[in-house]
C-alpha positions as CSV (number, residue, x, y, z in Angstrom):
1,M,5.8,17.2,-6.6
2,D,9.1,15.6,-7.6
3,I,9.1,11.8,-8.1
4,R,12.7,10.5,-7.8
5,K,11.8,7.0,-8.8
6,T,9.1,4.3,-8.9
7,I,9.6,0.7,-8.0
8,F,7.2,-2.2,-8.7
9,T,7.3,-5.5,-6.9
10,K,5.6,-8.7,-8.0
11,E,5.4,-11.9,-5.9
12,I,4.0,-15.2,-7.1
13,I,3.4,-17.4,-4.1
14,S,3.1,-21.1,-4.9
15,A,3.8,-22.7,-1.5
16,D,3.5,-21.9,2.2
17,E,6.3,-21.4,4.6
18,M,6.4,-25.2,5.2
19,G,6.6,-26.0,1.5
20,K,3.0,-27.2,1.1
21,S,2.0,-26.1,-2.5
22,C,-1.0,-24.0,-3.3
23,E,-2.7,-22.4,-6.3
24,P,-0.5,-19.4,-7.2
25,I,-1.3,-16.2,-5.4
26,T,0.0,-12.9,-6.9
27,R,0.8,-9.9,-4.7
28,V,2.0,-6.7,-6.3
29,A,3.2,-3.3,-4.9
30,A,4.2,0.0,-6.2
31,I,6.5,2.4,-4.4
32,A,6.8,6.0,-5.5
33,V,9.8,7.9,-3.9
34,V,8.7,11.5,-3.8
35,R,10.2,14.7,-2.4
36,N,8.2,15.9,0.7
37,P,7.5,19.7,0.1
38,F,6.8,20.1,3.8
39,A,9.9,18.4,5.2
40,G,11.2,20.5,8.1
41,I,8.3,22.9,7.8
42,N,5.4,23.3,10.2
43,Q,2.6,23.6,7.6
44,E,-1.1,23.4,8.4
45,D,-2.5,23.2,4.8
46,L,-1.4,19.8,3.4
47,S,-3.7,19.8,0.4
48,K,-0.8,19.5,-2.0
49,L,-0.2,16.1,-0.5
50,F,-3.9,15.2,-0.8
51,E,-3.9,16.0,-4.6
52,F,-0.6,14.1,-5.1
53,G,-2.1,11.0,-3.5
54,A,-5.0,11.1,-5.8
55,L,-2.8,11.6,-8.9
56,L,-0.5,8.7,-8.0
57,G,-3.3,6.5,-6.7
58,G,-4.8,6.1,-10.1
59,S,-1.7,5.8,-12.3
60,L,0.1,3.3,-10.0
61,T,-2.9,1.2,-9.4
62,E,-3.6,0.8,-13.1
63,E,-0.1,-0.6,-13.6
64,L,-0.6,-2.9,-10.6
65,V,-3.8,-4.3,-12.0
66,N,-2.0,-5.2,-15.2
67,M,0.7,-7.0,-13.2
68,L,-1.7,-9.3,-11.4
69,S,-2.4,-12.8,-12.7
70,G,-6.0,-12.6,-11.7
71,I,-8.6,-10.0,-10.8
72,P,-7.7,-7.7,-7.8
73,I,-9.3,-9.0,-4.6
74,C,-7.3,-7.2,-1.9
75,Y,-5.8,-3.8,-1.6
76,G,-3.9,-1.6,0.8
77,K,-1.7,1.5,1.1
78,A,1.2,2.7,3.2
79,A,3.6,5.7,3.5
80,L,7.0,5.9,5.0
81,V,8.0,9.5,5.7
82,G,11.7,10.6,5.9
83,S,13.1,11.9,9.2
84,S,12.5,15.6,8.4
85,G,8.8,15.0,7.8
86,A,5.9,14.3,10.1
87,M,3.6,11.2,10.3
88,E,0.8,13.5,9.3
89,H,2.5,14.0,5.9
90,G,2.1,10.3,5.2
91,A,-1.6,10.4,6.3
92,A,-2.2,13.4,4.0
93,V,-0.9,11.4,1.0
94,L,-2.9,8.3,1.8
95,H,-6.3,9.3,3.2
96,P,-8.3,12.1,1.8
97,M,-8.1,11.5,-1.9
98,L,-6.0,8.4,-2.8
99,G,-8.8,5.8,-2.3
100,K,-11.3,6.8,-5.0
101,P,-8.8,6.4,-7.9
102,V,-7.6,3.1,-6.5
103,R,-11.2,1.8,-6.2
104,D,-11.9,3.0,-9.7
105,A,-8.9,1.0,-11.0
106,V,-9.8,-2.2,-9.2
107,G,-13.5,-2.1,-10.1
108,G,-15.0,-1.7,-6.6
109,G,-13.9,-1.4,-3.1
110,K,-16.7,-1.4,-0.5
111,S,-14.2,-1.9,2.3
112,L,-12.1,0.7,4.0
113,M,-8.6,0.4,2.5
114,P,-6.2,-0.9,5.1
115,S,-3.3,1.6,5.7
116,N,-0.2,2.3,7.6
117,H,2.0,5.4,7.9
118,K,5.0,6.2,9.9
119,V,8.2,8.2,10.0
120,G,11.3,6.1,9.4
121,P,15.0,6.1,8.6
122,L,16.9,5.6,5.3
123,A,16.3,2.0,4.1
124,G,13.6,1.6,6.8
125,T,10.8,-1.0,6.2
126,I,7.1,-0.3,6.0
127,D,4.4,-2.9,6.4
128,L,1.8,-2.5,3.7
129,P,-1.5,-4.1,5.0
130,L,-3.8,-5.9,2.6
131,G,-7.5,-6.6,3.0
132,H,-10.4,-7.8,0.9
133,K,-11.7,-4.8,-1.2
134,D,-15.3,-5.6,-0.6
135,E,-15.5,-7.8,2.5
136,A,-13.8,-6.1,5.4
137,W,-14.5,-9.1,7.8
138,S,-12.8,-11.7,5.6
139,F,-10.0,-12.6,7.9
140,D,-8.4,-15.0,5.4
141,H,-7.7,-12.0,3.1
142,I,-5.9,-9.9,5.8
143,D,-2.2,-10.0,4.8
144,T,0.9,-7.8,4.8
145,M,3.7,-7.0,2.4
146,T,6.9,-5.7,4.0
147,L,8.6,-3.2,1.6
148,W,11.8,-1.1,1.6
149,V,14.0,0.8,-0.7
150,P,17.7,0.7,0.0
151,D,18.3,4.4,-0.7
152,A,15.0,5.9,0.6
153,P,13.4,7.7,2.2
154,R,15.9,10.4,2.5
155,A,15.1,12.9,5.2
156,D,13.0,15.0,2.8
157,E,11.2,12.2,1.0
158,I,8.0,10.1,1.3
159,L,7.6,6.5,0.1
160,L,4.0,6.2,-1.2
161,C,3.1,2.5,-1.4
162,I,0.0,0.8,-2.9
163,G,-0.5,-3.0,-2.9
164,L,-2.9,-5.5,-4.5
165,S,-3.4,-9.2,-4.4
166,D,-5.5,-11.7,-6.3
167,G,-6.0,-14.1,-3.4
168,T,-6.0,-14.9,0.3
169,R,-3.0,-15.8,2.4
170,V,-1.6,-19.2,1.6
171,H,-3.7,-21.9,3.2
172,P,-5.7,-19.6,5.4
173,R,-7.3,-21.4,8.4
174,V,-8.8,-18.4,10.3
175,G,-12.1,-17.9,8.5
176,K,-14.3,-15.1,9.7
177,G,-13.4,-15.6,13.3
178,P,-15.6,-15.1,16.4
179,S,-18.3,-12.5,16.2
180,N,-16.7,-10.3,18.9
181,S,-13.4,-9.8,17.0
């Protein structure tokens, strides 16, 4: 597969939206802009995309781990598919094989990796969900990074996104929540 470009984002959060300071929380994301070989094609066998997800999952996550200030606690993944593709193309990049190399790079990952995929326009946004890598019911670690690339995805591209965090949301006050959540 052809990678047009890769973008890395690093946020260091030191205060909440109201200005109340906190211990720094680092959130990082990688976005790979790749050509979708199935754009405009009704293709049943999407295994090329499975393999590509696995390949990028490991290499991008290793770089993200190095960008964090602390150890990785949260992870997530997302895909934004250009308008000539199908939502299933995003699912194919994310689900069957991407998780294992990400878990290997972060040193664990008992929880299902939160994910999001959709078809969108040029310069469209994608919400990359984050959740605790080992404690799925830790509501304080459920977070989102909104990502976009000004010149992508083109109609025949996919944005593959992986995110990590070394902490909770800023000043979380939700806890575990009621048992029926």
